[in-house]
C-alpha positions in Angstrom: -19.5 7.2 52.3 -17.4 6.2 49.4 -18.5 5.2 45.9 -17.8 1.5 45.2 -14.8 1.0 42.8 -16.9 -0.7 40.1 -19.3 2.3 40.0 -16.4 4.8 39.9 -14.9 2.8 37.0 -18.1 2.6 35.0 -18.7 6.4 35.6 -15.4 7.0 33.8 -16.5 5.0 30.7 -18.3 7.9 29.0 -15.5 10.3 29.4 -12.8 7.8 28.4 -14.9 6.9 25.3 -15.2 10.5 24.3 -11.5 11.2 24.9 -10.4 8.2 22.8 -12.8 9.2 20.0 -11.6 12.8 19.9 -8.0 11.7 20.1 -8.7 9.8 16.9 -10.3 12.9 15.4 -13.5 10.9 14.8 -17.0 12.3 15.0 -19.7 10.2 16.7 -21.1 9.4 13.2 -17.7 8.4 11.9 -17.0 6.1 14.8 -20.5 4.6 14.6 -20.0 3.8 10.9 -16.6 2.3 11.7 -18.2 0.1 14.3 -21.3 -0.8 12.3 -23.7 0.6 14.9 -26.2 3.5 14.8 -24.9 6.9 15.9 -27.6 7.0 18.6 -26.0 4.0 20.3 -22.7 5.8 20.5 -24.4 8.9 21.7 -26.1 7.0 24.5 -22.7 5.4 25.5 -21.0 8.8 25.7 -23.9 10.3 27.6 -23.8 7.5 30.1 -27.4 6.6 29.4 -26.5 3.1 28.4 -23.6 0.7 28.7 -22.4 -1.2 25.6 -22.9 -4.9 25.2 -19.8 -7.1 25.2 -20.0 -7.2 21.4 -20.1 -3.4 21.2 -17.3 -3.0 23.7 -15.2 -5.2 21.4 -16.1 -3.0 18.4 -15.2 0.1 20.4 -11.8 -1.4 21.4 -11.1 -2.4 17.8 -12.3 0.8 16.2 -10.4 3.1 18.6 -7.4 0.8 19.1 -7.5 1.1 22.9 -7.8 -1.4 25.6 -11.1 -2.3 27.3 -9.4 -1.7 30.6 -8.7 1.9 29.6 -12.3 2.5 28.5 -13.7 1.0 31.7 -11.4 3.0 33.9 -9.2 0.1 35.1 -6.1 1.3 33.4 -4.4 4.7 33.6 -4.0 7.0 30.6 -0.8 5.0 29.8 -3.1 2.0 29.5 -4.4 3.3 26.3 -1.4 2.0 24.5 -1.5 -1.5 23.1 2.3 -1.7 22.9 4.9 -0.8 25.4 7.6 0.8 23.3 7.8 4.6 23.0 6.9 4.5 19.4 3.8 2.4 20.1 2.8 5.0 22.8 3.3 7.8 20.3 1.3 6.1 17.6 -1.7 5.9 20.0 -1.8 9.7 20.2 -2.3 10.1 16.4 -5.5 10.3 14.4 -6.3 7.4 12.1 -5.1 9.3 9.0 -1.8 10.2 10.7 -1.3 6.6 11.9 -1.8 5.3 8.3 0.8 7.9 7.1 3.2 6.9 9.8 2.7 3.2 9.0 3.4 3.8 5.3 6.5 5.7 6.2 7.8 2.9 8.4 7.1 0.4 5.7 9.1 2.6 3.3 12.0 2.7 5.7 11.9 -1.1 6.1 11.9 -1.5 2.3 14.8 0.9 2.0 16.8 -1.1 4.6 16.1 -4.4 2.8 17.1 -2.9 -0.5 20.4 -1.6 1.0 21.2 -4.9 2.6 20.5 -6.8 -0.6 22.7 -4.3 -2.6 25.5 -4.5 -0.1 25.3 -8.3 0.0 25.4 -8.5 -3.8 28.4 -6.2 -4.1 30.5 -8.6 -2.0 29.7 -11.5 -4.2 32.5 -12.1 -6.7 32.9 -14.4 -9.8 
């Protein structure tokens, strides 16, 4: 006798939630604060004692930057990425602090490129 697909997927939810939280280097308390819910709710979700409401699922998806399909077991590990480029996939593996640092670094590179383009464009302008 096999387990229905929906039950198997919902059984993965607690482990997927825990994996996504630890990948972000968040404690239950930190994630609960980020979501605006009591830590006890998050503890119940990770233990499989309760399933989140739709509103709490949305909060989890946003706070962890993962897809609902990943959390619910309908997408593979690769489904955790919201983007399809290699850099998007790499960014998903970082903690929140490291992602902020990487984002700041990319912003600095973009600014540097624009500065160079403006400088090169102005050097060709003559009287």
